[in-house]
N, CA, C and O atoms as a CHARMM CRD file, in Angstrom:
* protein
*
  356
    1    1 MET  N     98.16000 106.88000  85.47300 PROA 1      0.00000
    2    1 MET  CA    97.54600 105.85300  86.27900 PROA 1      0.00000
    3    1 MET  C     98.47700 104.65100  86.33100 PROA 1      0.00000
    4    1 MET  O     99.29500 104.44100  85.43600 PROA 1      0.00000
    5    2 ILE  N     98.34000 103.87900  87.37600 PROA 2      0.00000
    6    2 ILE  CA    99.18500 102.69900  87.56900 PROA 2      0.00000
    7    2 ILE  C     98.31400 101.45900  87.54900 PROA 2      0.00000
    8    2 ILE  O     97.29900 101.39100  88.24100 PROA 2      0.00000
    9    3 TRP  N     98.72200 100.46300  86.73800 PROA 3      0.00000
   10    3 TRP  CA    97.97600  99.21400  86.63200 PROA 3      0.00000
   11    3 TRP  C     98.08800  98.41900  87.92900 PROA 3      0.00000
   12    3 TRP  O     99.14200  98.38600  88.56400 PROA 3      0.00000
   13    4 ASN  N     96.97800  97.77600  88.31000 PROA 4      0.00000
   14    4 ASN  CA    96.92900  96.88000  89.46400 PROA 4      0.00000
   15    4 ASN  C     96.23300  95.59700  89.03900 PROA 4      0.00000
   16    4 ASN  O     95.46200  95.60500  88.08000 PROA 4      0.00000
   17    5 PRO  N     96.49100  94.49000  89.73900 PROA 5      0.00000
   18    5 PRO  CA    95.85100  93.22700  89.37500 PROA 5      0.00000
   19    5 PRO  C     94.32900  93.38200  89.23900 PROA 5      0.00000
   20    5 PRO  O     93.69900  94.14800  89.96800 PROA 5      0.00000
   21    6 GLY  N     93.76200  92.63700  88.28900 PROA 6      0.00000
   22    6 GLY  CA    92.33700  92.72600  88.02200 PROA 6      0.00000
   23    6 GLY  C     92.01900  93.81800  87.01800 PROA 6      0.00000
   24    6 GLY  O     90.86600  94.22700  86.87600 PROA 6      0.00000
   25    7 ASN  N     93.05800  94.29400  86.31100 PROA 7      0.00000
   26    7 ASN  CA    92.91000  95.39100  85.34700 PROA 7      0.00000
   27    7 ASN  C     92.29300  96.62400  85.98300 PROA 7      0.00000
   28    7 ASN  O     91.43200  97.27600  85.39300 PROA 7      0.00000
   29    8 ILE  N     92.73800  96.93700  87.18500 PROA 8      0.00000
   30    8 ILE  CA    92.30000  98.13100  87.89100 PROA 8      0.00000
   31    8 ILE  C     93.43500  99.14400  87.82300 PROA 8      0.00000
   32    8 ILE  O     94.57100  98.85600  88.20000 PROA 8      0.00000
   33    9 TRP  N     93.10300 100.32700  87.33800 PROA 9      0.00000
   34    9 TRP  CA    94.07300 101.41000  87.22000 PROA 9      0.00000
   35    9 TRP  C     93.82000 102.41000  88.32000 PROA 9      0.00000
   36    9 TRP  O     92.67600 102.80500  88.54700 PROA 9      0.00000
   37   10 LYS  N     94.86900 102.82900  89.01000 PROA 10     0.00000
   38   10 LYS  CA    94.71700 103.73700  90.14300 PROA 10     0.00000
   39   10 LYS  C     95.60800 104.95300  89.99400 PROA 10     0.00000
   40   10 LYS  O     96.68000 104.90100  89.39100 PROA 10     0.00000
   41   11 THR  N     95.12800 106.05400  90.56500 PROA 11     0.00000
   42   11 THR  CA    95.92500 107.26600  90.64000 PROA 11     0.00000
   43   11 THR  C     95.40200 108.11800  91.78500 PROA 11     0.00000
   44   11 THR  O     94.25800 107.95700  92.20900 PROA 11     0.00000
   45   12 ASN  N     96.20700 108.99400  92.27100 PROA 12     0.00000
   46   12 ASN  CA    95.77700 109.98900  93.25100 PROA 12     0.00000
   47   12 ASN  C     95.62800 111.30600  92.52500 PROA 12     0.00000
   48   12 ASN  O     96.43600 111.66000  91.66700 PROA 12     0.00000
   49   13 ILE  N     94.58400 112.02200  92.88300 PROA 13     0.00000
   50   13 ILE  CA    94.36900 113.33100  92.27800 PROA 13     0.00000
   51   13 ILE  C     94.31900 114.38000  93.37200 PROA 13     0.00000
   52   13 ILE  O     93.96600 114.08100  94.51300 PROA 13     0.00000
   53   14 PRO  N     94.67100 115.60700  93.02500 PROA 14     0.00000
   54   14 PRO  CA    94.52900 116.67300  94.01900 PROA 14     0.00000
   55   14 PRO  C     93.05600 116.86000  94.35400 PROA 14     0.00000
   56   14 PRO  O     92.18400 116.50100  93.56300 PROA 14     0.00000
   57   15 VAL  N     92.78700 117.40500  95.49200 PROA 15     0.00000
   58   15 VAL  CA    91.40600 117.63100  95.89300 PROA 15     0.00000
   59   15 VAL  C     90.81800 118.73800  95.02400 PROA 15     0.00000
   60   15 VAL  O     91.19800 119.90500  95.12600 PROA 15     0.00000
   61   16 LEU  N     89.89800 118.34700  94.18300 PROA 16     0.00000
   62   16 LEU  CA    89.20700 119.27800  93.29900 PROA 16     0.00000
   63   16 LEU  C     87.71500 119.04600  93.45900 PROA 16     0.00000
   64   16 LEU  O     87.28000 117.91200  93.66000 PROA 16     0.00000
   65   17 ASP  N     86.93600 120.09900  93.37200 PROA 17     0.00000
   66   17 ASP  CA    85.48900 119.94600  93.49400 PROA 17     0.00000
   67   17 ASP  C     84.85400 119.43900  92.20700 PROA 17     0.00000
   68   17 ASP  O     83.86600 118.70600  92.23700 PROA 17     0.00000
   69   18 TYR  N     85.43100 119.83700  91.07600 PROA 18     0.00000
   70   18 TYR  CA    84.81200 119.51700  89.79500 PROA 18     0.00000
   71   18 TYR  C     85.88800 119.45600  88.71700 PROA 18     0.00000
   72   18 TYR  O     86.75600 120.32500  88.63900 PROA 18     0.00000
   73   19 PHE  N     85.81800 118.41300  87.88700 PROA 19     0.00000
   74   19 PHE  CA    86.65700 118.37500  86.69700 PROA 19     0.00000
   75   19 PHE  C     86.06300 117.39500  85.69700 PROA 19     0.00000
   76   19 PHE  O     85.29700 116.50200  86.06100 PROA 19     0.00000
   77   20 GLU  N     86.42400 117.57300  84.44700 PROA 20     0.00000
   78   20 GLU  CA    86.00900 116.66800  83.39000 PROA 20     0.00000
   79   20 GLU  C     87.22700 115.87100  82.94900 PROA 20     0.00000
   80   20 GLU  O     88.35600 116.36000  82.98800 PROA 20     0.00000
   81   21 PHE  N     86.97400 114.61300  82.52300 PROA 21     0.00000
   82   21 PHE  CA    88.09300 113.78500  82.09400 PROA 21     0.00000
   83   21 PHE  C     87.63200 112.76200  81.07000 PROA 21     0.00000
   84   21 PHE  O     86.43800 112.51600  80.89700 PROA 21     0.00000
   85   22 LYS  N     88.60200 112.18200  80.40500 PROA 22     0.00000
   86   22 LYS  CA    88.37500 111.12100  79.43300 PROA 22     0.00000
   87   22 LYS  C     89.56100 110.17400  79.53700 PROA 22     0.00000
   88   22 LYS  O     90.69200 110.60600  79.76100 PROA 22     0.00000
   89   23 LEU  N     89.30200 108.89300  79.37400 PROA 23     0.00000
   90   23 LEU  CA    90.37600 107.90900  79.43800 PROA 23     0.00000
   91   23 LEU  C     91.08600 107.82400  78.09000 PROA 23     0.00000
   92   23 LEU  O     90.45600 107.90700  77.03500 PROA 23     0.00000
   93   24 VAL  N     92.39100 107.65800  78.14100 PROA 24     0.00000
   94   24 VAL  CA    93.21900 107.59300  76.94400 PROA 24     0.00000
   95   24 VAL  C     94.16600 106.41400  77.08700 PROA 24     0.00000
   96   24 VAL  O     94.77600 106.22000  78.13800 PROA 24     0.00000
   97   25 LEU  N     94.28500 105.62900  76.02500 PROA 25     0.00000
   98   25 LEU  CA    95.21200 104.51100  76.01000 PROA 25     0.00000
   99   25 LEU  C     96.51800 104.96700  75.37000 PROA 25     0.00000
  100   25 LEU  O     96.53300 105.43200  74.23000 PROA 25     0.00000
  101   26 LEU  N     97.61600 104.83000  76.11800 PROA 26     0.00000
  102   26 LEU  CA    98.93400 105.20000  75.60900 PROA 26     0.00000
  103   26 LEU  C     99.73500 103.94800  75.28100 PROA 26     0.00000
  104   26 LEU  O     99.61200 102.92100  75.94900 PROA 26     0.00000
  105   27 GLU  N    100.55100 104.05000  74.24900 PROA 27     0.00000
  106   27 GLU  CA   101.47900 102.97700  73.91000 PROA 27     0.00000
  107   27 GLU  C    102.81200 103.63300  73.57700 PROA 27     0.00000
  108   27 GLU  O    102.88400 104.48200  72.68800 PROA 27     0.00000
  109   28 ASN  N    103.86500 103.24300  74.28400 PROA 28     0.00000
  110   28 ASN  CA   105.17400 103.87500  74.11400 PROA 28     0.00000
  111   28 ASN  C    105.08200 105.38400  74.28000 PROA 28     0.00000
  112   28 ASN  O    105.68100 106.14600  73.52000 PROA 28     0.00000
  113   29 GLU  N    104.32700 105.80100  75.28300 PROA 29     0.00000
  114   29 GLU  CA   104.15200 107.20800  75.64000 PROA 29     0.00000
  115   29 GLU  C    103.48300 108.04100  74.54900 PROA 29     0.00000
  116   29 GLU  O    103.58600 109.26800  74.55500 PROA 29     0.00000
  117   30 LYS  N    102.79300 107.37600  73.60500 PROA 30     0.00000
  118   30 LYS  CA   102.04900 108.07100  72.56200 PROA 30     0.00000
  119   30 LYS  C    100.58600 107.64900  72.64500 PROA 30     0.00000
  120   30 LYS  O    100.27400 106.50900  72.99000 PROA 30     0.00000
  121   31 VAL  N     99.69100 108.58700  72.32100 PROA 31     0.00000
  122   31 VAL  CA    98.25600 108.29000  72.35700 PROA 31     0.00000
  123   31 VAL  C     97.93900 107.25000  71.29000 PROA 31     0.00000
  124   31 VAL  O     98.18500 107.45700  70.10200 PROA 31     0.00000
  125   32 LYS  N     97.38700 106.12600  71.74100 PROA 32     0.00000
  126   32 LYS  CA    96.96100 105.07500  70.81900 PROA 32     0.00000
  127   32 LYS  C     95.46800 105.20800  70.52900 PROA 32     0.00000
  128   32 LYS  O     95.02700 105.04900  69.39100 PROA 32     0.00000
  129   33 LYS  N     94.68900 105.50600  71.58900 PROA 33     0.00000
  130   33 LYS  CA    93.24400 105.58500  71.38700 PROA 33     0.00000
  131   33 LYS  C     92.58800 106.36600  72.52400 PROA 33     0.00000
  132   33 LYS  O     92.90900 106.17000  73.69600 PROA 33     0.00000
  133   34 TRP  N     91.66000 107.25700  72.15500 PROA 34     0.00000
  134   34 TRP  CA    90.81500 107.95600  73.12300 PROA 34     0.00000
  135   34 TRP  C     89.54100 107.14800  73.27600 PROA 34     0.00000
  136   34 TRP  O     89.06700 106.55300  72.30900 PROA 34     0.00000
  137   35 GLU  N     88.97700 107.11800  74.48100 PROA 35     0.00000
  138   35 GLU  CA    87.68400 106.46300  74.62700 PROA 35     0.00000
  139   35 GLU  C     86.62400 107.32100  73.94800 PROA 35     0.00000
  140   35 GLU  O     86.77700 108.53700  73.82900 PROA 35     0.00000
  141   36 SER  N     85.55600 106.68100  73.50800 PROA 36     0.00000
  142   36 SER  CA    84.49900 107.40100  72.80800 PROA 36     0.00000
  143   36 SER  C     83.53700 108.04400  73.79700 PROA 36     0.00000
  144   36 SER  O     83.61200 107.79800  75.00100 PROA 36     0.00000
  145   37 GLY  N     82.64200 108.86200  73.28500 PROA 37     0.00000
  146   37 GLY  CA    81.61500 109.47300  74.12000 PROA 37     0.00000
  147   37 GLY  C     82.03700 110.81300  74.68700 PROA 37     0.00000
  148   37 GLY  O     83.13200 111.31400  74.43100 PROA 37     0.00000
  149   38 ASN  N     81.12000 111.37500  75.47000 PROA 38     0.00000
  150   38 ASN  CA    81.36100 112.66300  76.10700 PROA 38     0.00000
  151   38 ASN  C     82.40200 112.53500  77.21500 PROA 38     0.00000
  152   38 ASN  O     82.68900 111.43700  77.69100 PROA 38     0.00000
  153   39 ASN  N     82.95900 113.66800  77.61400 PROA 39     0.00000
  154   39 ASN  CA    83.85800 113.68300  78.77000 PROA 39     0.00000
  155   39 ASN  C     83.11200 113.17600  79.99700 PROA 39     0.00000
  156   39 ASN  O     81.90400 113.37800  80.12100 PROA 39     0.00000
  157   40 ARG  N     83.81500 112.53200  80.88100 PROA 40     0.00000
  158   40 ARG  CA    83.24500 112.12100  82.16600 PROA 40     0.00000
  159   40 ARG  C     83.32700 113.32900  83.09400 PROA 40     0.00000
  160   40 ARG  O     84.18600 114.19500  82.92700 PROA 40     0.00000
  161   41 ILE  N     82.43600 113.37700  84.06000 PROA 41     0.00000
  162   41 ILE  CA    82.40500 114.51000  84.98600 PROA 41     0.00000
  163   41 ILE  C     82.58000 114.00200  86.40900 PROA 41     0.00000
  164   41 ILE  O     81.87300 113.09600  86.85100 PROA 41     0.00000
  165   42 PHE  N     83.52700 114.59400  87.11400 PROA 42     0.00000
  166   42 PHE  CA    83.70400 114.33700  88.54200 PROA 42     0.00000
  167   42 PHE  C     83.23400 115.58900  89.25900 PROA 42     0.00000
  168   42 PHE  O     83.84600 116.65200  89.14900 PROA 42     0.00000
  169   43 ASN  N     82.12700 115.44900  90.00300 PROA 43     0.00000
  170   43 ASN  CA    81.53500 116.57500  90.71700 PROA 43     0.00000
  171   43 ASN  C     81.45100 116.17400  92.18700 PROA 43     0.00000
  172   43 ASN  O     80.53000 115.46000  92.58400 PROA 43     0.00000
  173   44 LEU  N     82.39700 116.62500  92.98400 PROA 44     0.00000
  174   44 LEU  CA    82.50200 116.19900  94.37200 PROA 44     0.00000
  175   44 LEU  C     81.24200 116.53400  95.16900 PROA 44     0.00000
  176   44 LEU  O     80.79100 115.71900  95.97400 PROA 44     0.00000
  177   45 GLU  N     80.67500 117.70600  94.96200 PROA 45     0.00000
  178   45 GLU  CA    79.45600 118.08200  95.69500 PROA 45     0.00000
  179   45 GLU  C     78.32000 117.09700  95.39700 PROA 45     0.00000
  180   45 GLU  O     77.59700 116.68700  96.30500 PROA 45     0.00000
  181   46 HSD  N     78.16800 116.72200  94.13400 PROA 46     0.00000
  182   46 HSD  CA    77.14000 115.76100  93.74500 PROA 46     0.00000
  183   46 HSD  C     77.39500 114.39000  94.40100 PROA 46     0.00000
  184   46 HSD  O     76.47000 113.75500  94.90800 PROA 46     0.00000
  185   47 ILE  N     78.64200 113.95400  94.38100 PROA 47     0.00000
  186   47 ILE  CA    78.98700 112.66000  94.98200 PROA 47     0.00000
  187   47 ILE  C     78.71200 112.67000  96.48700 PROA 47     0.00000
  188   47 ILE  O     78.17300 111.70300  97.02500 PROA 47     0.00000
  189   48 ILE  N     79.07600 113.74800  97.15900 PROA 48     0.00000
  190   48 ILE  CA    78.81300 113.85700  98.60400 PROA 48     0.00000
  191   48 ILE  C     77.31200 113.78100  98.87900 PROA 48     0.00000
  192   48 ILE  O     76.89000 113.11200  99.82300 PROA 48     0.00000
  193   49 ASN  N     76.50600 114.46000  98.06300 PROA 49     0.00000
  194   49 ASN  CA    75.05100 114.39400  98.23000 PROA 49     0.00000
  195   49 ASN  C     74.53300 112.97200  98.05500 PROA 49     0.00000
  196   49 ASN  O     73.67700 112.52800  98.82100 PROA 49     0.00000
  197   50 LEU  N     75.04200 112.25200  97.05500 PROA 50     0.00000
  198   50 LEU  CA    74.64200 110.86400  96.85100 PROA 50     0.00000
  199   50 LEU  C     75.01000 109.99900  98.05900 PROA 50     0.00000
  200   50 LEU  O     74.20900 109.18200  98.51300 PROA 50     0.00000
  201   51 LEU  N     76.21900 110.18500  98.57000 PROA 51     0.00000
  202   51 LEU  CA    76.68000 109.40200  99.72000 PROA 51     0.00000
  203   51 LEU  C     75.83400 109.68600 100.95300 PROA 51     0.00000
  204   51 LEU  O     75.49600 108.76800 101.70000 PROA 51     0.00000
  205   52 GLU  N     75.49600 110.93800 101.16700 PROA 52     0.00000
  206   52 GLU  CA    74.68700 111.29800 102.33700 PROA 52     0.00000
  207   52 GLU  C     73.27800 110.71100 102.23300 PROA 52     0.00000
  208   52 GLU  O     72.73000 110.25500 103.23700 PROA 52     0.00000
  209   53 LYS  N     72.68700 110.71500 101.04600 PROA 53     0.00000
  210   53 LYS  CA    71.35800 110.12200 100.85500 PROA 53     0.00000
  211   53 LYS  C     71.39500 108.61600 101.09800 PROA 53     0.00000
  212   53 LYS  O     70.46900 108.05100 101.68000 PROA 53     0.00000
  213   54 GLU  N     72.46100 107.97800 100.65400 PROA 54     0.00000
  214   54 GLU  CA    72.58700 106.52400 100.81300 PROA 54     0.00000
  215   54 GLU  C     72.80900 106.13500 102.26700 PROA 54     0.00000
  216   54 GLU  O     72.38500 105.06100 102.69300 PROA 54     0.00000
  217   55 ASN  N     73.46000 106.99000 103.02400 PROA 55     0.00000
  218   55 ASN  CA    73.83000 106.66500 104.40600 PROA 55     0.00000
  219   55 ASN  C     73.11000 107.58800 105.38800 PROA 55     0.00000
  220   55 ASN  O     73.73600 108.18900 106.26100 PROA 55     0.00000
  221   56 ILE  N     71.79500 107.69500 105.23700 PROA 56     0.00000
  222   56 ILE  CA    70.99700 108.56800 106.10200 PROA 56     0.00000
  223   56 ILE  C     71.17100 108.17700 107.57600 PROA 56     0.00000
  224   56 ILE  O     71.21300 109.03800 108.45500 PROA 56     0.00000
  225   57 SER  N     71.26900 106.87100 107.83200 PROA 57     0.00000
  226   57 SER  CA    71.38300 106.40300 109.21900 PROA 57     0.00000
  227   57 SER  C     72.74000 106.72200 109.82100 PROA 57     0.00000
  228   57 SER  O     72.87600 106.77300 111.04400 PROA 57     0.00000
  229   58 GLY  N     73.75400 106.93800 108.97700 PROA 58     0.00000
  230   58 GLY  CA    75.09100 107.25100 109.46600 PROA 58     0.00000
  231   58 GLY  C     75.82800 106.07800 110.06400 PROA 58     0.00000
  232   58 GLY  O     76.80800 106.26900 110.78400 PROA 58     0.00000
  233   59 ILE  N     75.37100 104.83400 109.77600 PROA 59     0.00000
  234   59 ILE  CA    76.02900 103.66800 110.38900 PROA 59     0.00000
  235   59 ILE  C     76.87800 102.85800 109.41400 PROA 59     0.00000
  236   59 ILE  O     77.61400 101.96600 109.83700 PROA 59     0.00000
  237   60 LYS  N     76.79000 103.15100 108.12400 PROA 60     0.00000
  238   60 LYS  CA    77.57500 102.38900 107.15700 PROA 60     0.00000
  239   60 LYS  C     79.01800 102.88500 107.14200 PROA 60     0.00000
  240   60 LYS  O     79.27400 104.08900 107.14100 PROA 60     0.00000
  241   61 GLU  N     79.95000 101.94300 107.13000 PROA 61     0.00000
  242   61 GLU  CA    81.37000 102.31500 107.02100 PROA 61     0.00000
  243   61 GLU  C     81.81100 102.35800 105.56300 PROA 61     0.00000
  244   61 GLU  O     82.69200 103.13400 105.19500 PROA 61     0.00000
  245   62 ILE  N     81.18700 101.51300 104.73100 PROA 62     0.00000
  246   62 ILE  CA    81.50300 101.48000 103.30600 PROA 62     0.00000
  247   62 ILE  C     80.20400 101.72800 102.55000 PROA 62     0.00000
  248   62 ILE  O     79.20700 101.04400 102.77900 PROA 62     0.00000
  249   63 ILE  N     80.21600 102.69700 101.65900 PROA 63     0.00000
  250   63 ILE  CA    79.02900 103.04600 100.88500 PROA 63     0.00000
  251   63 ILE  C     79.36200 102.87000  99.40800 PROA 63     0.00000
  252   63 ILE  O     80.39100 103.35500  98.93800 PROA 63     0.00000
  253   64 VAL  N     78.49000 102.17700  98.67500 PROA 64     0.00000
  254   64 VAL  CA    78.68300 101.96200  97.24100 PROA 64     0.00000
  255   64 VAL  C     77.48000 102.53400  96.50300 PROA 64     0.00000
  256   64 VAL  O     76.33300 102.21200  96.81200 PROA 64     0.00000
  257   65 ILE  N     77.75800 103.37900  95.53000 PROA 65     0.00000
  258   65 ILE  CA    76.70500 103.99900  94.72900 PROA 65     0.00000
  259   65 ILE  C     77.05500 103.82800  93.25600 PROA 65     0.00000
  260   65 ILE  O     78.17700 104.11000  92.83500 PROA 65     0.00000
  261   66 LYS  N     76.07900 103.36300  92.47900 PROA 66     0.00000
  262   66 LYS  CA    76.26000 103.25900  91.03100 PROA 66     0.00000
  263   66 LYS  C     75.39100 104.30400  90.37100 PROA 66     0.00000
  264   66 LYS  O     74.20200 104.42500  90.66500 PROA 66     0.00000
  265   67 GLU  N     76.00800 105.06400  89.46400 PROA 67     0.00000
  266   67 GLU  CA    75.28400 106.08800  88.72500 PROA 67     0.00000
  267   67 GLU  C     75.83900 106.13900  87.31100 PROA 67     0.00000
  268   67 GLU  O     77.03000 106.36600  87.09800 PROA 67     0.00000
  269   68 ASN  N     74.94600 105.92000  86.34600 PROA 68     0.00000
  270   68 ASN  CA    75.35500 105.85000  84.94300 PROA 68     0.00000
  271   68 ASN  C     76.45800 104.80900  84.80000 PROA 68     0.00000
  272   68 ASN  O     76.25600 103.65700  85.18600 PROA 68     0.00000
  273   69 ASP  N     77.59900 105.16800  84.26500 PROA 69     0.00000
  274   69 ASP  CA    78.68100 104.20600  84.08300 PROA 69     0.00000
  275   69 ASP  C     79.76400 104.33800  85.15600 PROA 69     0.00000
  276   69 ASP  O     80.87600 103.83700  84.99100 PROA 69     0.00000
  277   70 MET  N     79.43000 105.01400  86.25300 PROA 70     0.00000
  278   70 MET  CA    80.40600 105.23600  87.32700 PROA 70     0.00000
  279   70 MET  C     79.96100 104.51900  88.60000 PROA 70     0.00000
  280   70 MET  O     78.77100 104.45500  88.90500 PROA 70     0.00000
  281   71 THR  N     80.92400 103.98800  89.32900 PROA 71     0.00000
  282   71 THR  CA    80.65500 103.39300  90.64100 PROA 71     0.00000
  283   71 THR  C     81.53200 104.10400  91.65600 PROA 71     0.00000
  284   71 THR  O     82.74900 104.18300  91.48900 PROA 71     0.00000
  285   72 TYR  N     80.90700 104.62400  92.71800 PROA 72     0.00000
  286   72 TYR  CA    81.61400 105.33100  93.77800 PROA 72     0.00000
  287   72 TYR  C     81.58000 104.46000  95.02900 PROA 72     0.00000
  288   72 TYR  O     80.51300 104.02900  95.46400 PROA 72     0.00000
  289   73 THR  N     82.74300 104.20600  95.59800 PROA 73     0.00000
  290   73 THR  CA    82.83000 103.46000  96.85000 PROA 73     0.00000
  291   73 THR  C     83.56600 104.33600  97.85000 PROA 73     0.00000
  292   73 THR  O     84.70700 104.74000  97.62700 PROA 73     0.00000
  293   74 TYR  N     82.89000 104.62200  98.95400 PROA 74     0.00000
  294   74 TYR  CA    83.50000 105.47200  99.97100 PROA 74     0.00000
  295   74 TYR  C     83.75900 104.66500 101.22600 PROA 74     0.00000
  296   74 TYR  O     82.84200 104.07400 101.79500 PROA 74     0.00000
  297   75 ASP  N     85.00300 104.64100 101.65300 PROA 75     0.00000
  298   75 ASP  CA    85.44000 103.98600 102.88200 PROA 75     0.00000
  299   75 ASP  C     85.57900 105.07600 103.93700 PROA 75     0.00000
  300   75 ASP  O     86.59200 105.77300 104.00100 PROA 75     0.00000
  301   76 GLU  N     84.53500 105.21000 104.77000 PROA 76     0.00000
  302   76 GLU  CA    84.50600 106.31000 105.73600 PROA 76     0.00000
  303   76 GLU  C     85.61400 106.17900 106.77700 PROA 76     0.00000
  304   76 GLU  O     86.19600 107.18000 107.19600 PROA 76     0.00000
  305   77 LYS  N     85.90300 104.95600 107.18900 PROA 77     0.00000
  306   77 LYS  CA    86.92600 104.73800 108.21100 PROA 77     0.00000
  307   77 LYS  C     88.28900 105.27500 107.77500 PROA 77     0.00000
  308   77 LYS  O     89.01600 105.86500 108.57400 PROA 77     0.00000
  309   78 ASN  N     88.62600 105.06700 106.50400 PROA 78     0.00000
  310   78 ASN  CA    89.93100 105.49000 105.98200 PROA 78     0.00000
  311   78 ASN  C     89.85400 106.74600 105.12200 PROA 78     0.00000
  312   78 ASN  O     90.86700 107.19600 104.58600 PROA 78     0.00000
  313   79 SER  N     88.66000 107.31100 104.98900 PROA 79     0.00000
  314   79 SER  CA    88.43200 108.51100 104.16500 PROA 79     0.00000
  315   79 SER  C     88.97500 108.35300 102.75000 PROA 79     0.00000
  316   79 SER  O     89.71700 109.20000 102.25400 PROA 79     0.00000
  317   80 ILE  N     88.58400 107.23600 102.10500 PROA 80     0.00000
  318   80 ILE  CA    89.03600 106.95400 100.74100 PROA 80     0.00000
  319   80 ILE  C     87.82100 106.84400  99.83400 PROA 80     0.00000
  320   80 ILE  O     86.89500 106.08100 100.11100 PROA 80     0.00000
  321   81 LEU  N     87.83100 107.60800  98.75100 PROA 81     0.00000
  322   81 LEU  CA    86.79000 107.53100  97.73700 PROA 81     0.00000
  323   81 LEU  C     87.38200 106.86800  96.50300 PROA 81     0.00000
  324   81 LEU  O     88.35200 107.37000  95.93300 PROA 81     0.00000
  325   82 ASN  N     86.80800 105.74300  96.08400 PROA 82     0.00000
  326   82 ASN  CA    87.21800 105.06600  94.86100 PROA 82     0.00000
  327   82 ASN  C     86.16800 105.32700  93.79900 PROA 82     0.00000
  328   82 ASN  O     84.96900 105.26700  94.07000 PROA 82     0.00000
  329   83 VAL  N     86.61900 105.61200  92.60500 PROA 83     0.00000
  330   83 VAL  CA    85.72500 105.83400  91.47600 PROA 83     0.00000
  331   83 VAL  C     86.09800 104.81700  90.40300 PROA 83     0.00000
  332   83 VAL  O     87.25400 104.73900  89.98700 PROA 83     0.00000
  333   84 LYS  N     85.11300 104.03900  89.95700 PROA 84     0.00000
  334   84 LYS  CA    85.36700 103.05200  88.91300 PROA 84     0.00000
  335   84 LYS  C     84.50700 103.38700  87.70800 PROA 84     0.00000
  336   84 LYS  O     83.35400 103.80000  87.83500 PROA 84     0.00000
  337   85 CYS  N     85.09600 103.19900  86.53900 PROA 85     0.00000
  338   85 CYS  CA    84.33100 103.38600  85.29900 PROA 85     0.00000
  339   85 CYS  C     84.88500 102.41400  84.25500 PROA 85     0.00000
  340   85 CYS  O     86.06100 102.05100  84.28300 PROA 85     0.00000
  341   86 LYS  N     84.01300 102.00500  83.34100 PROA 86     0.00000
  342   86 LYS  CA    84.43600 101.11500  82.26800 PROA 86     0.00000
  343   86 LYS  C     84.83700 101.94100  81.05400 PROA 86     0.00000
  344   86 LYS  O     84.31900 103.03400  80.82500 PROA 86     0.00000
  345   87 TRP  N     85.76100 101.40200  80.29000 PROA 87     0.00000
  346   87 TRP  CA    86.21900 102.03400  79.05900 PROA 87     0.00000
  347   87 TRP  C     85.05900 102.08800  78.08600 PROA 87     0.00000
  348   87 TRP  O     84.38700 101.07900  77.87300 PROA 87     0.00000
  349   88 ASN  N     84.80800 103.25600  77.48700 PROA 88     0.00000
  350   88 ASN  CA    83.79200 103.40800  76.45200 PROA 88     0.00000
  351   88 ASN  C     84.43000 103.17300  75.09900 PROA 88     0.00000
  352   88 ASN  O     85.32900 103.91000  74.69700 PROA 88     0.00000
  353   89 GLU  N     83.97200 102.15500  74.39800 PROA 89     0.00000
  354   89 GLU  CA    84.51600 101.85600  73.04800 PROA 89     0.00000
  355   89 GLU  C     84.09700 102.89800  72.05600 PROA 89     0.00000
  356   89 GLU  O     84.45700 102.81300  70.88100 PROA 89     0.00000
């Protein structure tokens, strides 16, 4: 991931329907700390269903959905899905 102003880390991922992940803090290319808790789950089918329910009218260009500790923002005009999550101590 690449750091951006506002302590926002970004990366591009291949198009996958489902994967599990966990955030890891590296220092000098070595693991310094794993975040606590269960693995996070990215389930594209579930996210699409949430977005469709939120935008039943089909008129929103930007849709924001919060679920558990994840925030999904979909920019329909540019076909960009942003996923935000906070570090679990």
